[in-house]
Structures are given as C-alpha cells and as structure tokens.
C-alpha positions in Angstrom: 51.8 -51.0 35.7 54.2 -51.9 38.4 57.9 -52.6 37.9 57.6 -56.4 38.1 55.0 -56.4 35.3 57.2 -54.2 33.2 60.3 -56.3 33.8 58.3 -59.4 32.9 57.2 -57.9 29.6 60.7 -56.7 28.8 62.1 -60.2 29.5 59.5 -61.8 27.3 60.0 -59.3 24.5 63.8 -59.7 24.7 63.5 -63.5 24.5 61.2 -63.2 21.5 63.5 -60.8 19.7 66.6 -62.9 20.5 64.8 -65.9 18.8 64.3 -63.7 15.8 68.0 -62.8 15.5 68.1 -59.4 17.3 71.2 -58.6 19.3 73.0 -55.8 21.2 70.2 -55.3 23.7 69.9 -52.5 26.1 67.1 -52.4 28.7 66.4 -51.7 32.3 67.1 -55.3 33.2 69.8 -56.8 35.4 72.9 -57.5 33.4 72.2 -55.1 30.5 73.2 -51.5 29.9 70.5 -48.9 30.1 69.2 -47.5 26.8 70.2 -44.0 25.9 67.9 -41.3 27.3 66.2 -39.1 24.7 65.8 -35.3 25.3 62.8 -33.7 23.6 64.0 -30.7 21.6 61.3 -28.1 22.6 60.7 -28.8 26.3 63.9 -30.6 27.3 61.8 -33.4 28.8 63.7 -36.7 29.0 62.1 -39.9 27.6 63.6 -43.3 28.1 63.1 -46.3 25.7 62.3 -49.4 27.7 64.5 -51.5 25.4 66.7 -51.1 22.3 68.1 -53.8 20.1 69.8 -54.2 16.7 68.7 -56.4 13.8 71.0 -56.7 10.9 72.7 -53.5 11.9 69.5 -51.5 12.3 68.4 -50.0 15.7 65.0 -50.8 17.0 63.6 -48.7 19.9 60.9 -50.2 22.1 58.6 -48.4 24.5 55.8 -50.0 26.6 52.6 -48.0 26.2 49.7 -49.0 28.3 47.3 -46.5 26.9 47.0 -44.6 30.2 49.1 -41.7 28.8 46.7 -41.2 26.0 43.8 -40.7 28.4 45.6 -38.5 30.9 48.0 -36.6 28.8 47.6 -37.0 25.1 50.1 -34.2 24.3 52.9 -35.8 26.3 52.2 -39.2 24.6 52.6 -37.6 21.2 55.8 -35.7 22.2 57.2 -38.9 23.6 56.4 -40.8 20.5 57.8 -38.1 18.2 61.0 -37.8 20.2 61.6 -41.6 20.3 60.7 -41.8 16.6 63.1 -38.9 15.7 65.9 -40.7 17.6 65.2 -44.0 15.8 65.0 -42.2 12.4 68.4 -40.5 13.0 69.9 -43.9 13.5 68.0 -45.2 10.5 66.0 -47.4 12.8 62.4 -47.8 13.9 60.2 -47.1 16.9 58.0 -49.9 18.2 55.3 -49.5 20.9 54.6 -52.5 23.1 50.8 -52.3 23.6 48.2 -54.5 25.3 45.7 -55.8 22.8 42.8 -54.0 24.5 44.6 -50.6 24.0 45.7 -51.3 20.4 42.9 -49.4 18.7 43.3 -46.3 20.9 47.1 -46.2 20.4 46.8 -46.8 16.6 44.2 -44.1 16.3 46.5 -41.5 18.0 49.5 -42.6 15.9 47.5 -42.1 12.7 45.8 -38.8 13.8 49.3 -37.3 14.5 50.9 -38.7 11.3 53.5 -40.7 13.1 55.1 -42.8 10.5 57.6 -45.6 10.8 56.1 -46.7 14.1 55.5 -50.4 14.7 53.2 -51.9 17.3 53.9 -55.1 19.1 50.7 -56.4 20.7 50.8 -58.3 23.9 48.0 -60.1 25.8 48.1 -57.9 28.9 50.3 -55.9 31.2 
C-alpha cells in the first residue's frame, strides 16, 4: 500500500470516528500530532499505531493491516498486535485493526489462533 492510499484510509476513518463522537485524534496526517510509538518488550522493535482517538475518555488504537504481514512474517504480525494491544490495555483502551474485507478471514483466524483478546476489526472495502 502506498502512502497516498494509507492517508486516504486514515482520513476516511477519522471522519467516520468524528461522526461517532470520537476526539483527541493523533495520526500521521497533516495538522495532527503523531501517535506514540510503542516499543516491543522482548526485541525492542518499534511499532507505530496509524491513528489513536478517544471515545468517552477511553483510548482507541488503530492499525492498518493489509494482510501482507501475515503471509510474509506471521511472527512479526503477532508481536505487533500484542505490543499494540498491551499498550491499549495499559490505557484501559482497545486495539482496532483496519482490514480490507478480502483479508478479514485471514486476520481474524490469526487473532483467534494467538488468543488476542480485546481486538476489534474495522473492515473497509479496499486499500
């Protein structure tokens, strides 16, 4: 996915969330602060949420997941999800993966196989 596609998705998701009452957005978009980078405990690898927002005081962390990571590096996909999930849990929040409909089953299967709880999936038409 190129940067323009990613920005387009983030703009659409932000607009959708704003309409639902979310606020305090951080994203890699012009005019917004960048979300906090998350460092994985074991490897020290840095993962970046694509967007964070608050709803009624609760933090929601969003990451675009095209499904490519599952095919090329499943272990990294799981570490990334666990790190972002742990961060969201520490803030009493929730992790949401933004996933193309065609990749939904693949992503959901890996989430369930690895017992990742408290992970939402926001399906989009395409990336």
